[in-house]
RODO-2510 file (C-alpha; in nm, 4 decimals, decimal comma):
residues 328
     n   res          X          Y          Z
     1     m     2,5883     7,4218    -0,2532
     2     t     2,7840     7,1774    -0,4639
     3     t     2,8715     6,8300    -0,3438
     4     t     3,2079     6,6604    -0,3546
     5     p     3,2637     6,3505    -0,5732
     6     v     3,2884     6,1476    -0,2536
     7     e     2,9408     6,2511    -0,1411
     8     q     2,7910     6,2050    -0,4872
     9     d     2,9225     5,8474    -0,4937
    10     v     2,8010     5,7586    -0,1466
    11     l     2,4588     5,9220    -0,1616
    12     p     2,3720     5,9555    -0,5324
    13     a     1,9977     6,0039    -0,4791
    14     a     2,0123     6,2773    -0,2194
    15     k     2,1338     6,6319    -0,2033
    16     v     2,4098     6,6328     0,0548
    17     d     2,4110     6,9092     0,3126
    18     l     2,7800     6,9643     0,3754
    19     e     2,7027     7,2152     0,6490
    20     h     2,5709     6,9243     0,8567
    21     d     2,7887     6,6476     0,7137
    22     v     3,0954     6,7758     0,8933
    23     p     3,3218     6,4736     0,8241
    24     a     3,2850     6,5296     0,4479
    25     q     3,4042     6,8892     0,4723
    26     a     3,7549     6,9921     0,3744
    27     p     3,9875     7,0220     0,6760
    28     e     4,1504     7,3492     0,7667
    29     t     4,4870     7,1723     0,7465
    30     p     4,4906     6,9773     0,4177
    31     l     4,7091     6,6779     0,5088
    32     s     4,6381     6,3127     0,4464
    33     v     4,6202     6,0808     0,7487
    34     d     4,7633     5,7297     0,7329
    35     e     4,5248     5,5605     0,9743
    36     v     4,1950     5,6400     1,1429
    37     s     4,0532     5,3479     1,3402
    38     i     3,7704     5,2486     1,5683
    39     f     3,8919     5,0341     1,8590
    40     n     3,7624     4,9197     2,1997
    41     q     3,4676     4,7798     2,0071
    42     r     3,3167     4,4308     2,0095
    43     a     3,0922     4,2531     1,7634
    44     p     2,9615     3,8942     1,7301
    45     f     3,0556     3,6886     1,4240
    46     a     2,9112     3,3538     1,3180
    47     v     3,2157     3,1400     1,2370
    48     t     3,2579     2,7902     1,0968
    49     d     3,5855     2,6022     1,1359
    50     p     3,6884     2,2370     1,1819
    51     l     3,8351     2,3274     1,5214
    52     f     3,4999     2,4070     1,6825
    53     g     3,2298     2,3545     1,4181
    54     s     2,9874     2,6467     1,3924
    55     a     2,9884     2,9069     1,6671
    56     v     2,9193     3,2709     1,7395
    57     i     3,2360     3,4383     1,8663
    58     l     3,2315     3,7790     2,0319
    59     c     3,5317     3,9530     1,8788
    60     d     3,7387     4,2519     1,9769
    61     v     3,7358     4,4740     1,6700
    62     v     3,9736     4,7301     1,5233
    63     v     3,8579     4,8711     1,1886
    64     g     3,9682     5,1751     0,9972
    65     c     4,0883     5,3378     0,6806
    66     s     4,3208     5,6030     0,5466
    67     l     4,1952     5,9590     0,5078
    68     s     4,2590     6,1900     0,2142
    69     r     4,3825     6,5454     0,2545
    70     g     4,0512     6,6781     0,1246
    71     q     3,8228     6,5119     0,3823
    72     r     3,7996     6,6128     0,7439
    73     g     3,6977     6,2856     0,9064
    74     i     3,5692     5,9340     0,8638
    75     h     3,2004     5,8407     0,8698
    76     m     3,1901     5,6231     1,1796
    77     s     2,8341     5,5007     1,1332
    78     r     2,9323     5,3392     0,8036
    79     m     3,1949     5,1333     0,9840
    80     e     2,9317     5,0100     1,2289
    81     v     2,7070     4,9174     0,9354
    82     a     2,9951     4,7201     0,7794
    83     l     3,0425     4,5248     1,1043
    84     g     2,6712     4,4533     1,1330
    85     e     2,6368     4,3233     0,7803
    86     a     2,9483     4,1038     0,7939
    87     s     2,8410     3,9508     1,1243
    88     q     2,5277     3,8050     0,9650
    89     g     2,7119     3,5505     0,7517
    90     t     2,8452     3,2121     0,8533
    91     g     3,1911     3,1143     0,7329
    92     a     3,5574     3,1738     0,7974
    93     l     3,6473     3,4644     1,0245
    94     a     3,9036     3,5702     0,7627
    95     s     3,6237     3,6070     0,5062
    96     a     3,4323     3,8303     0,7470
    97     a     3,7412     4,0489     0,7939
    98     v     3,7775     4,0843     0,4161
    99     l     3,4104     4,1802     0,3792
   100     v     3,4359     4,4424     0,6534
   101     a     3,7510     4,5966     0,5060
   102     r     3,6039     4,6063     0,1561
   103     q     3,2808     4,7689     0,2688
   104     i     3,4726     5,0282     0,4683
   105     s     3,6938     5,1047     0,1695
   106     g     3,3873     5,1388    -0,0539
   107     t     3,1625     5,3469     0,1717
   108     q     3,4446     5,5706     0,2961
   109     r     3,5805     5,5995    -0,0604
   110     m     3,9346     5,5456     0,0644
   111     p     4,1863     5,3103    -0,1024
   112     a     4,3323     5,1700     0,2212
   113     a     4,1124     4,9996     0,4807
   114     w     4,1501     4,7232     0,7364
   115     a     3,9683     4,5036     0,9833
   116     h     4,1239     4,3125     1,2763
   117     l     3,8970     4,0643     1,4547
   118     s     3,9951     3,8487     1,7536
   119     g     3,7986     3,6548     2,0095
   120     e     3,8266     3,3817     2,2728
   121     w     3,6881     3,0344     2,2305
   122     v     3,6779     2,7497     2,4804
   123     l     3,7784     2,4120     2,3403
   124     t     3,6754     2,0905     2,5103
   125     n     3,9814     1,8655     2,5143
   126     q     4,0219     1,5204     2,6648
   127     t     4,2921     1,4682     2,9271
   128     r     4,5501     1,2104     2,8252
   129     v     4,5284     0,9695     3,1188
   130     t     4,1853     0,9990     3,2825
   131     g     3,9974     1,0998     2,9687
   132     l     3,8087     1,3804     3,1426
   133     a     3,6853     1,6905     2,9616
   134     s     3,9070     1,9968     3,0026
   135     r     3,7808     2,3373     2,8869
   136     d     4,0831     2,5194     2,7457
   137     r     4,0838     2,8722     2,6066
   138     v     4,2371     2,9793     2,2791
   139     v     4,2298     3,3129     2,0978
   140     v     4,1422     3,3111     1,7280
   141     g     4,2116     3,6092     1,5063
   142     a     4,1698     3,7285     1,1493
   143     a     4,2858     4,0454     0,9777
   144     a     4,2385     4,1949     0,6334
   145     r     4,4266     4,4971     0,5046
   146     l     4,3365     4,6442     0,1682
   147     a     4,5796     4,8771    -0,0042
   148     p     4,6652     4,9351    -0,3694
   149     g     4,8897     4,6444    -0,4720
   150     a     4,9458     4,5309    -0,1143
   151     g     4,6337     4,3547     0,0132
   152     r     4,6907     4,0918     0,2845
   153     v     4,4751     3,8476     0,4781
   154     e     4,5933     3,6803     0,7996
   155     v     4,4643     3,4217     1,0435
   156     s     4,6134     3,3598     1,3872
   157     l     4,5693     3,1349     1,6873
   158     s     4,7114     3,1769     2,0388
   159     a     4,7304     2,9102     2,3085
   160     t     4,8871     2,8750     2,6531
   161     t     5,2011     2,6638     2,6768
   162     m     5,4268     2,5079     2,9381
   163     t     5,8013     2,4679     2,8980
   164     a     6,0893     2,3294     3,1021
   165     c     6,4332     2,4897     3,0904
   166     p     6,7041     2,2644     2,9388
   167     c     6,9910     2,4347     3,1259
   168     m     6,9179     2,3130     3,4769
   169     q     6,8602     1,9586     3,3568
   170     a     7,2342     1,9284     3,2826
   171     y     7,3154     2,0007     3,6479
   172     a     7,0337     1,7781     3,7740
   173     l     7,1688     1,4921     3,5633
   174     d     7,5118     1,5365     3,7226
   175     d     7,3531     1,5015     4,0676
   176     l     7,1484     1,2016     3,9575
   177     l     7,4470     1,0181     3,8099
   178     a     7,6625     1,0939     4,1147
   179     h     7,3916     0,9623     4,3445
   180     f     7,3799     0,6281     4,1641
   181     g     7,7554     0,6063     4,1152
   182     h     7,7627     0,6536     3,7394
   183     a     7,9610     0,9782     3,7292
   184     n     8,3138     0,8276     3,7285
   185     g     8,2981     0,5935     3,4319
   186     s     8,4426     0,6458     3,0880
   187     p     8,3077     0,9349     2,8773
   188     e     8,1079     0,6819     2,6750
   189     e     7,9595     0,5232     2,9888
   190     v     7,8705     0,8606     3,1376
   191     a     7,7064     0,9709     2,8117
   192     a     7,5040     0,6490     2,7949
   193     a     7,3965     0,6879     3,1574
   194     r     7,2922     1,0481     3,0985
   195     a     7,0855     0,9475     2,7944
   196     a     6,9179     0,6630     2,9839
   197     a     6,8376     0,8838     3,2826
   198     r     6,7001     1,1617     3,0628
   199     v     6,4321     0,9394     2,9063
   200     a     6,3516     0,7334     3,2174
   201     v     6,2117     1,0069     3,4432
   202     p     6,1550     1,3833     3,4292
   203     v     6,4852     1,5509     3,5131
   204     a     6,4511     1,8381     3,7584
   205     t     6,4509     2,1926     3,6230
   206     h     6,2373     2,5047     3,6562
   207     s     5,9279     2,5267     3,4388
   208     q     5,7038     2,8131     3,3382
   209     k     5,3834     2,9018     3,1648
   210     g     5,4021     3,0748     2,8289
   211     r     5,2041     3,1699     2,5227
   212     v     5,2568     3,1062     2,1536
   213     t     5,0819     3,2726     1,8589
   214     v     5,0961     3,1471     1,5014
   215     t     4,9940     3,3858     1,2228
   216     v     4,9719     3,2938     0,8543
   217     g     4,9304     3,5713     0,5982
   218     v     4,8577     3,5494     0,2253
   219     p     4,7751     3,7966    -0,0523
   220     s     4,4059     3,8896    -0,0442
   221     s     4,1667     3,7088    -0,2755
   222     d     3,9015     3,8550    -0,5047
   223     d     3,6540     3,6116    -0,3501
   224     p     3,6150     3,6725     0,0262
   225     a     3,4569     3,3286     0,0648
   226     a     3,7660     3,1588    -0,0760
   227     v     4,0466     3,3232     0,1179
   228     p     4,3444     3,0839     0,0818
   229     v     4,4364     3,0638     0,4491
   230     p     4,4578     2,7575     0,6756
   231     t     4,1823     2,6773     0,9226
   232     y     4,2115     2,7264     1,2963
   233     a     4,2215     2,3478     1,3273
   234     d     4,5336     2,3525     1,1085
   235     l     4,6935     2,6165     1,3317
   236     m     4,6072     2,4164     1,6429
   237     d     4,7781     2,1129     1,4878
   238     v     5,0877     2,3277     1,4268
   239     i     5,1035     2,4619     1,7829
   240     s     5,0410     2,1181     1,9339
   241     a     5,3300     1,9761     1,7305
   242     g     5,5652     2,2640     1,8126
   243     t     5,5360     2,2730     2,1910
   244     t     5,3360     2,1513     2,4921
   245     l     4,9951     2,2995     2,5703
   246     t     4,8474     2,3407     2,9166
   247     s     4,5166     2,1934     3,0335
   248     e     4,2609     2,3522     3,2650
   249     l     4,1481     2,0213     3,4175
   250     l     4,4175     1,7822     3,5412
   251     k     4,3696     1,4941     3,7801
   252     r     4,6957     1,3860     3,9437
   253     p     4,7766     1,1164     3,6828
   254     d     4,7130     1,3707     3,4048
   255     e     4,9253     1,6292     3,5844
   256     y     5,2194     1,3906     3,6139
   257     e     5,1867     1,2909     3,2475
   258     l     5,1943     1,6582     3,1441
   259     v     5,4919     1,7431     3,3673
   260     k     5,6804     1,4379     3,2439
   261     r     5,6078     1,5221     2,8800
   262     v     5,7232     1,8824     2,9280
   263     h     6,0463     1,7798     3,0997
   264     l     6,1250     1,5143     2,8413
   265     r     6,0928     1,7883     2,5791
   266     a     6,2685     2,0776     2,7488
   267     q     6,2502     2,3940     2,5386
   268     f     6,3837     2,7470     2,5462
   269     v     6,1400     3,0079     2,4139
   270     e     6,3676     3,0115     2,1076
   271     d     6,3060     2,6380     2,0660
   272     v     5,9304     2,6944     2,0837
   273     v     5,9500     2,9452     1,7990
   274     r     6,1749     2,7250     1,5837
   275     d     5,9864     2,3998     1,6471
   276     t     5,6470     2,5605     1,5850
   277     a     5,7723     2,7251     1,2639
   278     a     5,9070     2,3895     1,1447
   279     a     5,5703     2,2255     1,2176
   280     a     5,3984     2,4955     1,0120
   281     a     5,6437     2,4553     0,7234
   282     r     5,5723     2,0819     0,7193
   283     h     5,1949     2,1253     0,7238
   284     p     5,0439     2,0302     0,3859
   285     r     4,7658     2,2934     0,3991
   286     i     4,9925     2,5934     0,4576
   287     a     5,0895     2,7321     0,1195
   288     a     5,4482     2,8000     0,0177
   289     e     5,3576     3,1579    -0,0811
   290     a     5,2263     3,2348     0,2688
   291     t     5,4223     3,4333     0,5250
   292     l     5,4494     3,2785     0,8699
   293     t     5,4968     3,4574     1,2011
   294     v     5,5502     3,2651     1,5237
   295     a     5,5671     3,4679     1,8454
   296     a     5,6289     3,3070     2,1835
   297     e     5,6461     3,4404     2,5384
   298     s     5,7863     3,2721     2,8487
   299     y     5,6660     3,4002     3,1869
   300     e     5,9778     3,3154     3,3828
   301     s     5,9420     3,1365     3,7166
   302     i     6,2897     3,2145     3,8550
   303     h     6,3366     3,5699     3,7242
   304     g     6,1637     3,9034     3,7624
   305     h     6,1703     3,9453     3,3848
   306     d     6,0039     3,7494     3,1047
   307     i     6,1348     3,6442     2,7627
   308     q     5,9889     3,6625     2,4143
   309     a     6,0983     3,5481     2,0700
   310     r     5,9588     3,6001     1,7212
   311     l     6,0239     3,4510     1,3788
   312     t     5,8785     3,5857     1,0529
   313     c     5,9595     3,4186     0,7218
   314     p     5,7991     3,3090     0,3933
   315     v     5,6984     2,9441     0,4191
   316     s     5,8904     2,8647     0,1001
   317     e     6,2071     2,9971     0,2641
   318     l     6,1471     2,7927     0,5785
   319     r     6,1045     2,4794     0,3699
   320     a     6,4280     2,5539     0,1894
   321     q     6,6097     2,5879     0,5221
   322     l     6,4577     2,2620     0,6486
   323     g     6,5496     2,0704     0,3345
   324     d     6,3496     1,7510     0,2905
   325     a     6,1281     1,8325     0,5908
   326     a     5,8752     2,0070     0,3626
   327     p     5,5496     1,8273     0,2749
   328     a     5,5257     1,6310    -0,0483
***
């Protein structure tokens, strides 16, 4: 029995028994398949990042490859081997994703392969007033997609947010000014009173929890250890500048400080996306050639529905739109 070029490349020292290696057989229907993936899988990865130092993160894993018209199926065990070998290193999660995708592409002998890794980490943050330790969850992610002429590497970070709706504050300000007798002055006096009231105390409006995810993608690098993507600490800086993050532990003074800060910076979900994108465009360690995606969700407190917004744009284009807001 003759062996296929694929089998000769993968197992050069052994005679391949295609009667038992069913995935390597030709399919009855000779059509190529765009994607074959393993999902609902988890694997630990040793990760180093300025956000949390060195840690082992248990990641949800989706890995896969394309499939040629002449091969019946993928070799699943080789994907598990790729995950096991990549999980032994210590470095950026993006580098691990690149290594997994490259090994899958090589051992499966398919030109397109990918690896998506994401896991939760608990950050210890200090509350702003009492200085207590709050353990706050974030989700870190990395993805590598290899394809002829179209390789990409991405990193992402998701965190829980809190926003206050700007709309109702306009009505609450009317009530506040009327109560203190400032509603019947000149337009200039009313405007000044509104501005003073807005910064003096939190103005009543409905608030809601949300979630924001920042993803930065760049062309893949020949050196998996030198993938030109920002760190998770950089992405946390971006999200913190773009909106207000929640805290698991809040004593009453901390709670009031958070509520006040949210209401003094009232945001629509559209504002969260724009402000976070602007913070990313201004960040000195996010390259102009990168592509940025900011996705935000608002879990509405006064509606049965929720709201989401998304912005995807090259960083160079964002900087052009923002003018002199780009980093030096």
